[in-house]
C-alpha positions in Angstrom: 4.4 -6.8 -21.0 5.9 -4.9 -18.9 3.7 -3.6 -16.6 2.5 -7.2 -16.5 5.5 -8.2 -14.8 5.8 -5.2 -12.6 2.6 -6.3 -11.1 3.5 -9.5 -10.7 6.7 -8.1 -9.1 4.8 -5.8 -7.0 2.4 -8.9 -5.9 5.2 -11.1 -4.6 6.6 -8.1 -3.1 3.3 -7.5 -1.1 3.2 -11.3 -0.2 7.0 -11.3 1.0 6.0 -8.3 3.3 3.4 -11.4 4.6 0.2 -10.2 3.7 -2.2 -12.6 2.6 -5.8 -12.8 0.5 -8.2 -10.5 2.6 -5.7 -8.4 4.1 -5.6 -4.7 3.2 -2.7 -2.9 2.0 -2.5 1.1 2.2 -0.7 2.9 -0.3 0.1 6.4 0.0 2.1 6.8 -3.6 2.5 9.4 -6.4 0.3 8.4 -9.8 2.0 6.8 -11.6 2.8 3.2 -13.5 4.5 1.8 -10.2 1.3 2.8 -8.5 -0.7 0.9 -11.4 1.8 -1.9 -11.2 1.2 -1.9 -7.3 -2.8 -1.8 -7.5 -2.8 -5.2 -10.3 -0.3 -6.8 -8.0 -2.8 -6.4 -4.7 -5.6 -7.9 -6.7 -3.5 -10.0 -7.9 -2.2 -11.5 -4.1 -6.4 -11.3 -3.4 -5.3 -8.3 -0.8 -7.5 -5.0 -0.6 -5.5 -1.7 -2.3 -6.7 1.6 -0.1 -5.1 4.6 -1.9 -4.9 7.5 -0.2 -4.1 10.8 -1.4 -0.3 11.9 -0.9 -1.7 15.3 0.2 -3.1 14.0 3.6 -1.1 14.8 6.6 0.9 12.0 9.1 -2.1 12.4 11.6 -4.5 11.6 8.2 -2.7 8.8 7.0 -2.6 7.2 11.1 -6.2 7.6 11.4 -6.4 5.9 7.7 -4.2 3.1 8.8 -6.0 2.8 12.4 -9.6 2.5 10.4 -8.3 0.3 7.7 -6.8 -2.3 10.9 -4.1 -3.1 8.2 -0.6 -3.8 9.1 0.3 -2.6 5.2 1.3 0.6 4.5 3.5 1.4 1.3 4.9 4.8 1.2 8.4 7.0 0.1 10.8 7.1 3.1 10.0 10.8 2.7 6.3 10.5 3.5 6.7 8.1 6.2 9.0 10.4 8.5 6.9 10.8 11.3 4.2 8.7 11.1 3.1 6.9 14.3 0.9 4.3 12.7 -0.8 2.8 16.0 -3.1 -0.6 14.6 -4.7 -1.3 17.5 
């Protein structure tokens, strides 16, 4: 029940970010129950969850975001520092 509720909150947060069904959400997060809830929340919201390895460099993350043509990246503040993120 806790995971179900957390997944619902994650799905709602993804939609509040502006994602709509069919959009891609790139996530670079540690393996955890929260990551699973985020994946389930994306499924509920109808968006594609694109997980990235936490060992990827900022340049690699930027490339994945560009290639996936997404406007949505979920990561930690520490990992997000220095990202340039071009989506064109």
